[in-house]
FIPA-936776 format. One line per field, with one value per residue (C-alpha): residue number from 1; x, y, z. Coordinates in steps of 0.1 Angstrom, whole numbers, padded with zeros to 4 digits, m for minus. Layout:
<atoms>
k <- [NUM	...]
xx <- [X	...]
yy <- [Y	...]
zz <- [Z	...]
</atoms>
This chain:
<atoms>
k <- [1	2	3	4	5	6	7	8	9	10	11	12	13	14	15	16	17	18	19	20	21	22	23	24	25	26	27	28	29	30	31	32	33	34	35	36	37	38	39	40	41	42	43	44	45	46	47	48	49	50	51	52	53	54	55	56	57	58	59	60	61	62	63	64	65	66	67	68	69	70	71	72	73	74	75	76	77	78	79	80	81	82	83	84	85	86	87	88	89	90	91	92	93	94	95	96	97	98	99	100	101	102	103	104	105	106	107	108	109	110	111	112	113	114	115	116	117	118	119	120	121	122	123	124	125	126	127	128	129	130	131	132	133	134	135	136	137	138	139	140	141	142	143	144	145	146	147	148	149	150	151	152	153	154	155	156	157	158	159	160	161	162	163	164	165	166	167	168	169	170	171	172	173	174	175	176	177	178	179	180	181	182	183	184	185	186	187	188	189	190	191	192	193	194	195	196	197	198	199	200	201	202	203	204	205	206	207	208	209	210	211	212	213	214	215	216	217	218	219	220	221	222	223	224	225	226	227	228	229	230	231	232	233	234	235	236	237	238	239	240	241	242	243	244	245	246	247	248	249	250	251	252	253	254	255	256	257	258	259	260	261	262	263	264	265	266	267	268	269	270	271	272	273	274	275	276	277	278	279	280	281	282	283	284	285	286	287	288	289	290	291	292	293	294	295	296	297	298	299	300	301	302	303	304	305	306	307	308	309	310	311	312	313	314	315	316	317	318	319	320	321	322]
xx <- [0000	0013	0024	0000	0015	0018	0012	m0023	m0046	m0045	m0083	m0084	m0082	m0053	m0063	m0057	m0031	m0047	m0032	m0042	m0064	m0046	m0059	m0057	m0040	m0073	m0087	m0056	m0058	m0035	m0010	m0003	0022	m0001	m0030	m0008	0003	m0033	m0043	m0014	m0029	m0061	m0041	m0021	m0052	m0072	m0055	m0062	m0098	m0104	m0089	m0111	m0142	m0134	m0123	m0146	m0175	m0188	m0186	m0202	m0231	m0235	m0236	m0263	m0284	m0280	m0287	m0324	m0325	m0327	m0295	m0290	m0275	m0294	m0327	m0327	m0336	m0324	m0355	m0363	m0370	m0372	m0361	m0365	m0327	m0325	m0356	m0340	m0307	m0323	m0343	m0311	m0299	m0263	m0262	m0275	m0249	m0222	m0233	m0230	m0196	m0184	m0197	m0175	m0146	m0150	m0152	m0123	m0101	m0107	m0102	m0072	m0053	m0059	m0047	m0017	m0009	m0008	0014	0039	0039	0048	0076	0090	0086	0121	0152	0171	0196	0179	0148	0150	0152	0122	0101	0111	0100	0068	0059	0064	0029	0012	0033	0024	m0008	m0037	m0037	m0001	m0007	m0037	m0015	0012	m0012	m0029	0004	0001	m0036	m0032	m0047	m0020	0013	0004	0025	m0004	m0019	0015	0019	m0016	m0012	0022	0006	m0025	m0049	m0060	m0056	m0033	m0052	m0080	m0095	m0094	m0111	m0147	m0160	m0166	m0180	m0165	m0131	m0131	m0139	m0112	m0085	m0093	m0094	m0061	m0045	m0061	m0051	m0015	m0018	m0034	m0017	0015	m0003	m0021	0012	0028	m0001	m0001	0037	0036	0011	0034	0064	0048	0043	0065	0089	0085	0051	0066	0095	0071	0049	0080	0090	0054	0058	0037	0045	0048	0011	m0002	0019	0006	m0030	m0031	m0007	0003	m0031	m0051	m0025	m0024	m0061	m0059	m0035	m0057	m0088	m0071	m0059	m0094	m0109	m0084	m0089	m0127	m0126	m0102	m0124	m0157	m0143	m0123	m0122	m0088	m0083	m0117	m0117	m0082	m0085	m0121	m0132	m0170	m0179	m0205	m0189	m0165	m0177	m0177	m0202	m0177	m0173	m0211	m0209	m0185	m0205	m0238	m0224	m0200	m0214	m0251	m0248	m0272	m0254	m0283	m0280	m0243	m0247	m0272	m0250	m0220	m0241	m0251	m0214	m0204	m0231	m0224	m0187	m0193	m0218	m0197	m0165	m0181	m0195	m0160	m0143	m0167	m0164	m0126	m0110	m0101	m0082	m0049	m0031	0005]
yy <- [0000	0034	0053	0081	0115	0138	0169	0183	0176	0203	0204	0212	0249	0259	0278	0315	0331	0350	0385	0412	0439	0470	0505	0530	0563	0581	0558	0556	0573	0603	0600	0627	0646	0648	0660	0687	0698	0700	0720	0744	0769	0771	0776	0804	0822	0818	0848	0871	0859	0864	0899	0908	0894	0912	0945	0949	0925	0926	0964	0966	0944	0964	0996	0982	0972	1003	1025	1016	1024	1056	1056	1087	1085	1116	1100	1064	1037	1025	1018	1007	1037	1022	1047	1076	1083	1085	1108	1132	1132	1142	1169	1184	1213	1210	1174	1182	1210	1185	1160	1187	1197	1161	1157	1186	1171	1139	1155	1178	1153	1123	1143	1163	1134	1110	1135	1146	1110	1100	1130	1122	1085	1094	1117	1091	1062	1065	1063	1095	1110	1119	1098	1080	1113	1127	1096	1099	1136	1126	1100	1125	1141	1108	1095	1124	1121	1142	1162	1171	1183	1204	1221	1228	1243	1263	1283	1289	1300	1320	1355	1373	1355	1330	1327	1328	1360	1376	1367	1379	1412	1419	1417	1436	1407	1406	1429	1418	1399	1387	1354	1328	1299	1302	1333	1319	1283	1276	1290	1271	1238	1244	1253	1223	1199	1214	1201	1166	1164	1172	1142	1115	1123	1105	1072	1076	1083	1052	1030	1042	1040	1004	0996	1014	0994	0962	0975	0958	0982	0964	0981	1016	1007	0994	1025	1047	1029	1033	1071	1076	1107	1110	1120	1093	1067	1079	1081	1048	1026	1039	1050	1019	0996	1016	1013	0987	1010	1041	1022	1014	1050	1064	1041	1050	1087	1082	1065	1091	1120	1104	1100	1132	1144	1156	1185	1202	1197	1212	1239	1250	1236	1232	1258	1245	1262	1234	1206	1170	1142	1124	1155	1155	1119	1130	1161	1142	1113	1130	1166	1160	1125	1112	1079	1064	1093	1088	1051	1058	1084	1060	1033	1057	1067	1030	1021	1051	1042	1006	1015	1043	1023	0993	1017	1033	0999	0986	1018	1022	0988	0966	0934	0938	0908	0917]
zz <- [0000	m0007	0023	0034	0028	0058	0036	0037	0008	m0018	m0019	0018	0025	0047	0078	0075	0097	0125	0130	0155	0140	0130	0136	0108	0113	0115	0142	0163	0197	0200	0227	0253	0232	0202	0223	0238	0203	0191	0222	0221	0196	0217	0248	0232	0219	0252	0270	0241	0237	0275	0272	0243	0260	0293	0278	0247	0244	0280	0282	0248	0258	0291	0271	0247	0276	0297	0267	0271	0309	0328	0348	0370	0405	0414	0404	0415	0409	0375	0354	0319	0296	0261	0235	0259	0261	0223	0221	0246	0227	0194	0212	0226	0205	0219	0208	0173	0170	0181	0154	0128	0141	0140	0104	0094	0113	0094	0060	0065	0084	0061	0028	0040	0058	0029	0002	0023	0031	m0005	m0013	0014	0004	m0032	m0019	0004	m0020	m0037	m0015	m0010	0014	0047	0040	0073	0092	0073	0081	0118	0118	0100	0126	0155	0154	0153	0183	0205	0227	0216	0249	0244	0209	0220	0246	0220	0196	0223	0224	0187	0188	0220	0215	0234	0229	0202	0171	0147	0161	0160	0123	0114	0133	0117	0082	0094	0089	0125	0156	0183	0210	0187	0198	0170	0188	0200	0183	0148	0145	0111	0119	0152	0135	0108	0133	0156	0126	0114	0146	0142	0106	0117	0140	0118	0085	0094	0098	0065	0048	0063	0053	0017	0016	0028	0000	m0026	m0015	m0028	m0063	m0089	m0106	m0139	m0144	m0140	m0163	m0190	m0186	m0190	m0222	m0235	m0230	m0199	m0179	m0142	m0138	m0160	m0142	m0109	m0119	m0139	m0120	m0086	m0073	m0084	m0069	m0037	m0031	m0003	0017	0008	0021	0054	0057	0051	0077	0104	0096	0097	0131	0145	0134	0144	0179	0182	0218	0229	0205	0209	0247	0251	0225	0229	0263	0268	0241	0217	0187	0182	0205	0191	0197	0219	0240	0246	0257	0284	0294	0295	0315	0340	0343	0339	0355	0329	0324	0304	0279	0278	0271	0243	0227	0229	0212	0184	0178	0177	0152	0130	0130	0120	0092	0077	0079	0061	0034	0029	0027	0001	m0019	m0018	m0012	m0042	m0041	m0060	m0075	m0086]
</atoms>
């Protein structure tokens, strides 16, 4: 008889090798180091988020709520007043005058600071000897606090010892000792906004200059070869490509002029001829002790700033691909 083979029959299926199940990379549990790496960005952002919530969001929510309440420590208790605060604000002639003054500050400040900012950016665009010193001098007005600038310009506008009065009286355009601020509303607004434009123009110039530094020089070389002059090159190449920087400069000037306080308060005090809407927020809240009205006026300023800023950004800003 033939000897039985010890090998398994080929028709019999061989048992499959049993191996432990393998986890995919997506289903694998992260270890402690990976969990720490994933949580690190959230840990780093948490202090900033808490700071923003505590310093901005909570006070903003408190302001929105209190704007609809009558809050006056001389007339307790605090009680819901609906739109009563807003109604009293728009019935106040001083507030209405301040709104008109602020509108003039915005128009003069935004236009003047943007035009001057573009001019200085064009001047400083190309390197030249002393450029760094000129930029440092240009930044100085922006770096000074608004109160300090107001005090400095008070010496210039002083009716007795001021530089401007001395120059005007020497050329017989004004009598010595004439008061420039407070008598005439339009002149007062112009002189106050002159001080603010002196402060905010450097930042506008730096923002536009930073936008111009990104422009490729090949475009200007090609334009010069094609016979474009300096004005055509500026109008057709420089200004369109600088629109992102111009938009940011316009928005920062808009916010600064809508919330102007230091210059009118230092130069003109509580006089209504040049008072701003932010000044009235201070007077209503801390002199009249009508905190509900102050909250309501602050809310109106915030909403107006957001709306006008969004409109300006949509109108001016254009994405530029070099």
